[in-house]
N, C-alpha and C positions, 0 to 999 in steps of 0.2 A: 867428283873426285872421291873416291874412298880409299883410307888408310886399311890395307891387310897386313897383320901381323902374324907370325909363324914361330912357334915356340917348339922346344925339344927336337926331337927327330923329325919334324915336318921342317924346321927352319934347317935342320942338318941337309935333309935330301933337294930342299930346294936352293940352298946355298945363300940365302938372305933371310935377315931378321924382321924386314917389313919392306914395303913398298906403296909407292900410291897409286892406283889403278883407275883409268876412266874405263866405265864399263855400262853396257846396254843392259846388262842382267837385271831382272828383276826380283830375283831370290838367291838366296846364297846358293843353292844347288846350280842356278843358272851361272853364277860367277864362278864356281868350282868348273863347270863344263867349259868356260871361257879360258880358265888359267889351264885346264888341261890340253887343250889345242895349242897354248904357246911354245911348250918344250916337253920332251921326255921326262926331264926332272919334274915338273908338275904333275903330269899322269901317275909317276911314281909314289909322289907324296900321297895323292888324293884316290890311290886305288883302292882302299878298303875303309869305307867312310863310316863303318862300324867300329874303327879303332880310331875315330876322331871325335873330337867334341868343336862346338863352334859358339863364339860368343858375339854378339851384334852390339856394339855401343856398350860393352863391358858387362851385358847380361847374357846369361847362359840362352842359347836359342836352339831352334831347330832348324834343320837345312833348308826347310820350306818357307823360312822366315823372309818377308819382304824387304827390299833394300831401299825403297824411298825413302830419302831423308837421312839414311845412316850415314855415319862419319868413319866408322870403325867396323874392321871384323877382325877377329883373332880366330886362328886354328890352333889346336894343341890337343896331345892325347889325353886320354881319362885321368883324372886326378887320382891318385893312391892314398890312402891313409895309412896311420902308423901308430 
């Protein structure tokens, strides 16, 4: 089981701050593909991956990052500084 966290507009589009998911995906991209097949709201949230960042076990990661042994995946928009 993987805890999947959603932040900012990703959370707004999906309608959940977090969920626990059983997945057969081996990478973050595979997890996204599985999520997009669930409901249109997931497909809308992940429609533009260039507008998203991902953290795997609280480390900024790439979408091709492996999921083996991972406990948490978080999706969020890029941070802006000020």
